[in-house]
C-alpha angles and dihedrals in degrees: 000000000000090000093045097047101026094243116173117224111248114248120200109234090210095049115130120250112226130210136173108262123214117255116274113255117251114275094009104106148005129188129217134198141152132234140181137199143171117245127195117242127204087272130050089273120105121215121215113218130188125208141192119212132191127181130188104231094214103050098018089230107164137208129190130188124188134202135164098236135055116279122259128191090265096050092043089054090049089052089052091052091051090049093050089050091049093048091042090227148035127256124229095247136020122200120216143175115244091266122170093233087066107031135038098201143344129217121183092328097318112117130199111211124217113258094249096048093044089054090048092051091049091055094050133060100240135099117228114224119194122205125224115270117275091009108120093157091073088070101033096149094066092039087060091048092054090050090046092053092048099044100034113026100028100036109111093353119145115227116230104155139323094258090051092046092049091049090050090049093054091049090049091051091051095045102036118352094059100010102063130072110275114241096227104036098033088222134107110256095216093054091047090048090059086063096039094049089072089059097052125098112257114263118218098165119113111212109253118201109232112251090233087066093053119100116268123232127191117236116233123225090255090060095254137116126212119232124173094338098314135098120236121195129235129193115283111270095031090115106081103172135300113331097029106155137193132185123240125210121184119205114177109302095347135078127210121202121204134186124227091275091057094252114144112244102178145347125207141177108248112247120224091204129081132242095019129139111224109195131182120222109265095030094101121103115256113255114255115237115215117203116205118196116198117215113237 
């Protein structure tokens, strides 16, 4: 119809002009985004998984972290720490969407970070950069990574458990995600990362699993918890009625018990026996003194 009637194709005056940008210098920038997908299990039930992805803009080295619940500020920070450990360094800048796990509000380009994420940024040598709303093209590298994970790694994959899925993801990154020639650069991300790693800030942070992700244990009336057939003491007064919970973290041969405010309550050596009471010094109830007054 345009040819027949000489109609001119409408052009949006506000349309963005595109141009090929130069490659990002090594160590300069990374990009972050989240994704989610449904995976088939060995039954008719489908499991929804959530993932965090980070890519180094210079080398295109990628990292992916999976969990079975939506990300919070704490779990997003934990994913960052795992990514920094994987990359063996931290870039100068990281580009984000205006996601609620990172910012509380935005006003004319000014963003107010959540308390947890602001504290995390202050502890680490990178500058957070937030894109304009509804502008995915400003971080196209990570958008492509999210699509790549969904349509390559996750397509047709059977869900077994999160640890198994994460192990498979790391193997996929080594074999394909970072081990094959990149479509845009024509280079292998892992080989480029070997060069880029020298330009990253040194990372000294050890990933710390958020306490909210630790297993919960109910406190007994006698201020103990049961773990693998043994009883482990807690300070007197820990039990605060039915439903009192604590969080348990196991590191090697020791256990660490936290309350809901992440304060450590006790630490014990894990017993290999059964039916034992493992008590810390100071966890015994104070002896009651009875005063008897004789009548004169």
